[in-house]
C-alpha positions, 0 to 999 in steps of 0.5 A: 677099776680103782683100788678100794681103800681100807681104813687102818686098824683102830687104836688098840688093834694088834697086828700079827706082823709086829710081834717082834723086831726081827719079823718087822725088820723082814717085812720092811726089807720085803716091802722096800722092793715094791716097784721095778725102777731100774732104768737106763741113763747116759751114764749107764743102767741104774739099778735099785738098791736100798730103800730108806723108810723115813717116818715124820712122827706127828705129821698126820695125812689123809688121802683119797683115790682121786688124789692118789691118781693125781700123784701117780700122774705127776710121777709118771707111773702107776706102779707106786704103792702110795696108799700102802703102809711101807712096813705091813703093806696094809692099804690105808687112807690115813696115817703118819706121813713118811718118805721113801728114799730109793737108792740107785747104783750103776749096774756092774758096780760091786761097791753099789755106790749111790748115784741117784736118790729118788723119793716118794711119799708114803702113809704109815699105819698107826701101829707101824708108826707107833712101833717104829717110834718105840724101837728108835726110843722116840716119843710117838706124837699123834697130831690132832691136825691133818693135811692131804698127802699131796700137800705134805709131799709138796712141803717136803719137796719144797724144803729139800729143794731150797735147803739141801739142793737134792734131786727129788722127784716131784711137782715144781711148786713155784714156776717162774713168773710168766711176765714182768708185771707178775714178777713185780707183783710177787716181789711186792707181795713178799716185801710187804708180808715177810717181817723181821720182828715178831707180832703177838697175837692171842698170847703167841708171837708170830712172823712171816718168814717166806712167801712163795707165789704161783699164778700170773698177771693176765694183762690182756684181761687185766686180772689175776689170781695169785696163790701165796704159800705163806710160811711163818715162825711162832713162839709161845709158851706152855702154862708152866713157862717152857717156851715152845717154837714152831713153824707152819704154813698156809695158802692165801689167794689174792685176786683182781677181777673187774678192778676189784681185789679180793683175798681168800684164806684156804682151809688147812695148812700145816704146823710142826714143832721145831727145836724141842728136845725134852721128851717129857714135854714134847706131847704137851709142846705138840698140843701147843703147836696145834693151838698155835696153828689155829690162832694163825689161821683165825687171827694171825692171817687176817692181821699179819697177811690180809691186814698188810695188803691195804695198798694191793688194789692201787698196786694191782691196778698199776700193774695191769695198766688200769686207768 
C-alpha cells in the first residue's frame, strides 16, 4: 500500500520539537540513522557513519507518491525516507530542497576515515528550514517558484559530477550519443546556442552557457526527439540600482517527424541567485531572480533558443539522409 503523504504545517504553526537547539540537534542525530546502508565492497565492509544534512535555502520543491516510487526505483532501494523532513521526521509533500551526505568508513577503522559518500535528496519542512537558517545566521528565503524533487536532484547530481567529480548516486542525466548522427546533432545544437555575449531581453541580460542533450537520431525512421537542458546566466538590477546575478535552466525539445521540425518549451525549470552577499538585499534579489526566470521562459527562450534554430530543418534532414 502506498504511503499516505501529509502536508507540512502552515506558516506560523509551532512545532514542539523545535523548542530549543539542544532538542533540535538530538532530533537531527536520531534522524541521521534512517536506513541500514552497511555493505560489502572489494576493499572491505563499509559501515554507515555520520550523516550531513545540507539545506539549500530558497529552493522549493514538491513531490508525489508516484515520483517518490520512481526515485526509490532509481536508487535501487525502498528504504530511503525521501518524503520525511530530515530533522523532525514529519512526512511532507513540499518544502525546501536538501541533500543528505551519508559517510561510510571501513569496518574496524578506529579513526573512522570517510571512504565513501552517498548522497540522497530530502525535503525539509518549512519550520525546520527556517529554524536551521536562523541558527546559522542566514536569511530564510522563500521562493515563489517550485520544481519537482526529482528535477532538483538531477540538477544537483549534474553540477557535482561536472564541477567536483564526486561519487554521487543518481541517474545518468546525459547518455553517450547512440550514433554518429546523434553526436553531430548534439554538437551542432550546442555550437548554435551557447554564446559568449549577453543579449538584453525585457531589461535583463541573458546568455546561454551550456546545452546538455538526450535522445538519439533514429536513422531507420528518419526522426528524432531531443531534450535540451539549456543553462543560462542572467544579469539584472534592483530598482535601487544594485546588480543581481543568477543562473537557471529549462528544457526545450526539438523534434523531427515526417520531415518537419518542431520545438516545445517544457514548463518548469529552475533559477537561483549567485554571487550576492548583502543580507539586507537578499530577499529583494531573490524576487528579482524569480522575475528573471519568468522573462527567460516567456521571452528569452523564444529569442535565444528557438530563434537561433532557423537552420535546424536543413541540418536535421541532412543528418537522417533525407533527400
